[in-house]
Structures are given as C-alpha cells and as structure tokens.
BALOBA-1460 file (C-alpha; in Angstrom, 3 decimals):
// residues 164
<rec num="1" residu="x" x="-114.071" y="-66.413" z="-26.765"/>
<rec num="2" residu="x" x="-115.433" y="-66.678" z="-23.215"/>
<rec num="3" residu="x" x="-117.387" y="-63.661" z="-21.965"/>
<rec num="4" residu="x" x="-114.847" y="-62.989" z="-19.201"/>
<rec num="5" residu="x" x="-112.102" y="-62.499" z="-21.800"/>
<rec num="6" residu="x" x="-114.367" y="-60.237" z="-23.834"/>
<rec num="7" residu="x" x="-114.851" y="-58.112" z="-20.709"/>
<rec num="8" residu="x" x="-111.093" y="-57.992" z="-20.139"/>
<rec num="9" residu="x" x="-110.388" y="-57.079" z="-23.755"/>
<rec num="10" residu="x" x="-113.125" y="-54.434" z="-24.001"/>
<rec num="11" residu="x" x="-112.329" y="-52.779" z="-20.658"/>
<rec num="12" residu="x" x="-108.595" y="-52.793" z="-21.367"/>
<rec num="13" residu="x" x="-108.898" y="-51.360" z="-24.878"/>
<rec num="14" residu="x" x="-111.418" y="-48.672" z="-23.899"/>
<rec num="15" residu="x" x="-109.632" y="-47.698" z="-20.691"/>
<rec num="16" residu="x" x="-106.113" y="-47.608" z="-22.157"/>
<rec num="17" residu="x" x="-107.221" y="-45.697" z="-25.262"/>
<rec num="18" residu="x" x="-109.150" y="-43.162" z="-23.152"/>
<rec num="19" residu="x" x="-106.236" y="-42.863" z="-20.718"/>
<rec num="20" residu="x" x="-103.605" y="-42.347" z="-23.404"/>
<rec num="21" residu="x" x="-105.827" y="-40.015" z="-25.448"/>
<rec num="22" residu="x" x="-106.573" y="-37.745" z="-22.467"/>
<rec num="23" residu="x" x="-102.892" y="-37.684" z="-21.497"/>
<rec num="24" residu="x" x="-101.970" y="-36.832" z="-25.088"/>
<rec num="25" residu="x" x="-104.495" y="-33.969" z="-25.154"/>
<rec num="26" residu="x" x="-103.236" y="-32.565" z="-21.857"/>
<rec num="27" residu="x" x="-99.593" y="-32.874" z="-22.968"/>
<rec num="28" residu="x" x="-100.274" y="-31.119" z="-26.286"/>
<rec num="29" residu="x" x="-102.683" y="-28.466" z="-24.953"/>
<rec num="30" residu="x" x="-101.190" y="-27.475" z="-21.585"/>
<rec num="31" residu="x" x="-97.822" y="-26.270" z="-20.417"/>
<rec num="32" residu="x" x="-96.409" y="-28.261" z="-17.504"/>
<rec num="33" residu="x" x="-98.084" y="-27.046" z="-14.262"/>
<rec num="34" residu="x" x="-100.703" y="-25.050" z="-16.186"/>
<rec num="35" residu="x" x="-104.125" y="-25.265" z="-14.576"/>
<rec num="36" residu="x" x="-107.688" y="-24.517" z="-15.664"/>
<rec num="37" residu="x" x="-110.464" y="-24.453" z="-13.080"/>
<rec num="38" residu="x" x="-113.503" y="-26.559" z="-13.933"/>
<rec num="39" residu="x" x="-115.404" y="-26.104" z="-10.671"/>
<rec num="40" residu="x" x="-114.106" y="-23.285" z="-8.459"/>
<rec num="41" residu="x" x="-112.430" y="-24.511" z="-5.277"/>
<rec num="42" residu="x" x="-113.159" y="-28.138" z="-6.156"/>
<rec num="43" residu="x" x="-111.904" y="-29.424" z="-9.536"/>
<rec num="44" residu="x" x="-109.312" y="-28.329" z="-12.067"/>
<rec num="45" residu="x" x="-107.317" y="-29.693" z="-14.951"/>
<rec num="46" residu="x" x="-103.688" y="-29.293" z="-13.921"/>
<rec num="47" residu="x" x="-100.860" y="-30.778" z="-15.975"/>
<rec num="48" residu="x" x="-98.273" y="-32.461" z="-13.755"/>
<rec num="49" residu="x" x="-95.918" y="-35.384" z="-14.110"/>
<rec num="50" residu="x" x="-95.424" y="-37.920" z="-11.340"/>
<rec num="51" residu="x" x="-91.996" y="-39.541" z="-11.216"/>
<rec num="52" residu="x" x="-92.959" y="-41.708" z="-8.254"/>
<rec num="53" residu="x" x="-95.785" y="-44.017" z="-7.271"/>
<rec num="54" residu="x" x="-98.963" y="-42.907" z="-5.518"/>
<rec num="55" residu="x" x="-98.437" y="-39.543" z="-3.811"/>
<rec num="56" residu="x" x="-94.942" y="-39.269" z="-5.328"/>
<rec num="57" residu="x" x="-93.442" y="-42.174" z="-3.363"/>
<rec num="58" residu="x" x="-89.857" y="-42.923" z="-4.532"/>
<rec num="59" residu="x" x="-89.928" y="-39.939" z="-6.927"/>
<rec num="60" residu="x" x="-86.267" y="-39.143" z="-6.348"/>
<rec num="61" residu="x" x="-84.921" y="-42.697" z="-6.252"/>
<rec num="62" residu="x" x="-82.235" y="-43.664" z="-8.768"/>
<rec num="63" residu="x" x="-83.883" y="-47.056" z="-9.346"/>
<rec num="64" residu="x" x="-87.432" y="-45.711" z="-9.755"/>
<rec num="65" residu="x" x="-87.856" y="-46.308" z="-13.515"/>
<rec num="66" residu="x" x="-86.737" y="-49.965" z="-13.647"/>
<rec num="67" residu="x" x="-88.432" y="-50.614" z="-10.301"/>
<rec num="68" residu="x" x="-91.829" y="-49.210" z="-11.355"/>
<rec num="69" residu="x" x="-91.706" y="-50.842" z="-14.780"/>
<rec num="70" residu="x" x="-90.861" y="-54.211" z="-13.199"/>
<rec num="71" residu="x" x="-93.561" y="-53.853" z="-10.536"/>
<rec num="72" residu="x" x="-96.140" y="-52.887" z="-13.187"/>
<rec num="73" residu="x" x="-95.276" y="-55.855" z="-15.374"/>
<rec num="74" residu="x" x="-95.276" y="-58.310" z="-12.455"/>
<rec num="75" residu="x" x="-98.580" y="-56.896" z="-11.160"/>
<rec num="76" residu="x" x="-100.169" y="-57.089" z="-14.622"/>
<rec num="77" residu="x" x="-99.025" y="-60.705" z="-15.030"/>
<rec num="78" residu="x" x="-100.315" y="-61.593" z="-11.545"/>
<rec num="79" residu="x" x="-103.686" y="-59.993" z="-12.275"/>
<rec num="80" residu="x" x="-103.951" y="-61.863" z="-15.581"/>
<rec num="81" residu="x" x="-102.952" y="-65.138" z="-13.914"/>
<rec num="82" residu="x" x="-105.593" y="-64.636" z="-11.214"/>
<rec num="83" residu="x" x="-108.137" y="-63.572" z="-13.842"/>
<rec num="84" residu="x" x="-107.674" y="-66.896" z="-15.633"/>
<rec num="85" residu="x" x="-108.608" y="-68.684" z="-12.371"/>
<rec num="86" residu="x" x="-111.999" y="-66.949" z="-12.153"/>
<rec num="87" residu="x" x="-115.239" y="-68.608" z="-13.158"/>
<rec num="88" residu="x" x="-117.712" y="-67.302" z="-15.720"/>
<rec num="89" residu="x" x="-120.153" y="-66.451" z="-12.911"/>
<rec num="90" residu="x" x="-117.817" y="-63.998" z="-11.181"/>
<rec num="91" residu="x" x="-118.825" y="-60.976" z="-13.279"/>
<rec num="92" residu="x" x="-118.042" y="-58.289" z="-10.709"/>
<rec num="93" residu="x" x="-114.605" y="-59.816" z="-10.199"/>
<rec num="94" residu="x" x="-114.056" y="-59.756" z="-13.981"/>
<rec num="95" residu="x" x="-114.912" y="-56.056" z="-14.129"/>
<rec num="96" residu="x" x="-112.784" y="-55.161" z="-11.119"/>
<rec num="97" residu="x" x="-109.692" y="-57.057" z="-12.272"/>
<rec num="98" residu="x" x="-110.108" y="-55.715" z="-15.816"/>
<rec num="99" residu="x" x="-110.151" y="-52.136" z="-14.532"/>
<rec num="100" residu="x" x="-107.103" y="-52.688" z="-12.319"/>
<rec num="101" residu="x" x="-105.265" y="-54.423" z="-15.180"/>
<rec num="102" residu="x" x="-106.082" y="-51.663" z="-17.674"/>
<rec num="103" residu="x" x="-105.008" y="-48.939" z="-15.244"/>
<rec num="104" residu="x" x="-101.703" y="-50.682" z="-14.632"/>
<rec num="105" residu="x" x="-101.140" y="-50.945" z="-18.389"/>
<rec num="106" residu="x" x="-102.037" y="-47.271" z="-18.942"/>
<rec num="107" residu="x" x="-99.520" y="-46.053" z="-16.377"/>
<rec num="108" residu="x" x="-96.928" y="-48.610" z="-17.530"/>
<rec num="109" residu="x" x="-97.072" y="-47.100" z="-21.019"/>
<rec num="110" residu="x" x="-96.258" y="-43.677" z="-19.538"/>
<rec num="111" residu="x" x="-93.382" y="-45.045" z="-17.465"/>
<rec num="112" residu="x" x="-91.874" y="-46.717" z="-20.531"/>
<rec num="113" residu="x" x="-92.401" y="-43.658" z="-22.793"/>
<rec num="114" residu="x" x="-91.585" y="-40.821" z="-20.386"/>
<rec num="115" residu="x" x="-90.079" y="-42.351" z="-17.249"/>
<rec num="116" residu="x" x="-92.986" y="-40.776" z="-15.343"/>
<rec num="117" residu="x" x="-96.783" y="-40.646" z="-15.375"/>
<rec num="118" residu="x" x="-98.877" y="-37.809" z="-16.802"/>
<rec num="119" residu="x" x="-101.523" y="-36.668" z="-14.288"/>
<rec num="120" residu="x" x="-104.091" y="-33.932" z="-14.759"/>
<rec num="121" residu="x" x="-107.223" y="-34.311" z="-12.621"/>
<rec num="122" residu="x" x="-106.803" y="-31.951" z="-9.676"/>
<rec num="123" residu="x" x="-109.485" y="-32.509" z="-7.036"/>
<rec num="124" residu="x" x="-109.264" y="-30.064" z="-4.172"/>
<rec num="125" residu="x" x="-111.169" y="-28.208" z="-1.491"/>
<rec num="126" residu="x" x="-109.951" y="-24.622" z="-1.694"/>
<rec num="127" residu="x" x="-106.187" y="-24.872" z="-1.012"/>
<rec num="128" residu="x" x="-106.301" y="-28.521" z="0.158"/>
<rec num="129" residu="x" x="-105.366" y="-30.643" z="-2.869"/>
<rec num="130" residu="x" x="-105.633" y="-34.380" z="-3.376"/>
<rec num="131" residu="x" x="-102.678" y="-35.619" z="-5.464"/>
<rec num="132" residu="x" x="-103.408" y="-35.206" z="-9.181"/>
<rec num="133" residu="x" x="-104.482" y="-38.345" z="-11.008"/>
<rec num="134" residu="x" x="-105.515" y="-39.631" z="-14.449"/>
<rec num="135" residu="x" x="-107.887" y="-42.083" z="-16.164"/>
<rec num="136" residu="x" x="-105.631" y="-45.077" z="-15.405"/>
<rec num="137" residu="x" x="-105.529" y="-44.166" z="-11.712"/>
<rec num="138" residu="x" x="-109.318" y="-43.826" z="-11.738"/>
<rec num="139" residu="x" x="-109.686" y="-47.261" z="-13.345"/>
<rec num="140" residu="x" x="-107.447" y="-48.780" z="-10.670"/>
<rec num="141" residu="x" x="-109.379" y="-47.106" z="-7.824"/>
<rec num="142" residu="x" x="-112.781" y="-48.098" z="-9.221"/>
<rec num="143" residu="x" x="-111.477" y="-51.627" z="-9.806"/>
<rec num="144" residu="x" x="-110.194" y="-51.880" z="-6.228"/>
<rec num="145" residu="x" x="-113.546" y="-50.577" z="-4.940"/>
<rec num="146" residu="x" x="-115.402" y="-53.229" z="-6.949"/>
<rec num="147" residu="x" x="-112.925" y="-55.849" z="-5.738"/>
<rec num="148" residu="x" x="-113.655" y="-54.928" z="-2.118"/>
<rec num="149" residu="x" x="-117.404" y="-55.202" z="-2.803"/>
<rec num="150" residu="x" x="-116.827" y="-58.612" z="-4.408"/>
<rec num="151" residu="x" x="-114.796" y="-59.819" z="-1.418"/>
<rec num="152" residu="x" x="-117.501" y="-58.540" z="0.950"/>
<rec num="153" residu="x" x="-120.245" y="-60.290" z="-1.068"/>
<rec num="154" residu="x" x="-118.209" y="-63.500" z="-1.207"/>
<rec num="155" residu="x" x="-117.703" y="-63.393" z="2.568"/>
<rec num="156" residu="x" x="-121.455" y="-62.907" z="3.076"/>
<rec num="157" residu="x" x="-122.158" y="-65.881" z="0.785"/>
<rec num="158" residu="x" x="-119.720" y="-68.074" z="2.688"/>
<rec num="159" residu="x" x="-121.248" y="-67.119" z="6.046"/>
<rec num="160" residu="x" x="-124.753" y="-67.812" z="4.732"/>
<rec num="161" residu="x" x="-123.672" y="-71.213" z="3.400"/>
<rec num="162" residu="x" x="-121.962" y="-72.145" z="6.662"/>
<rec num="163" residu="x" x="-125.159" y="-71.428" z="8.604"/>
<rec num="164" residu="x" x="-127.093" y="-73.954" z="6.511"/>
C-alpha cells in the first residue's frame, strides 16, 4: 500500500475513533447544555447539539438532514477523488486532505445517527463565545490550515521556477 494511503487510513481511523469516542463520553456523562469550566473565562466542556452547519446555518430547515448528509457524502467523495490525484511527494497535502476527510466522516456519522452533530468544546472570552465544536471540526480546521500552507508553498515554488 502506498504511503499516502497509509496516511489517509491512519488519520481517518484515529480521528474518527477519537471524535466518536469523545462525543460518546460527552453524551453519556453530561446532560444537554451542561457545562464544566476547564479554564475560567476561556474554555469549557459544554454539551450542545448542532442541527445546522457551521454556526447553526440551516438549523431550522426542513431539508437539513438529507441536504447535510448528501453534501457530506459528495464532499468526502470529492476529497477522496482529489486525494487519488496527488503524488507521493505531496506529504503536507496528504495530511491536510486526510484531516478534512476524517472530519467530514466524523460529522457525517452524527448526522446519520442523530440528525445533528454533537459539539462540546466551548472556547470563549468571558461572555463572548465561539460556537461550540468537536474533534471532527478541529480536524477539518487543521486540515484546511495545512491546505492553505500547501497552496502557499506551491505558489512560491511556481514563482521560483518561473524566474529561472
């Protein structure tokens, strides 16, 4: 098996298992909307469920469940298709796409099981709260960050080559 597929498999298995395990623990340990402060005025574990997309977008839409499941499946297939087009040398791209893929799968599992996503990381500054998130969301954000770095590095390489 090529190293890029080992990266995809390892990142996906570890990320999805960690995501689902933490969501399971929160669901079994906390009451909905229960919160425990970890760092005063900065970080808490708060059990919420998100019916929508990022920041609750489309939370009250009648088509939200089939829409989000379809979008997640299409996005996962597109990521996998693009992943197959990468070369063995594009390690950062492998990591970034693997993280995005695994995050999409983690949240897709919730949407299929519950019709909504379990969130629990509550980052805030006193009363100003960022929307709660989970391990899958973190994997997606880290993956997108790495993807932006990869695009930036690729652009720098192309500019350097064009100057030669």
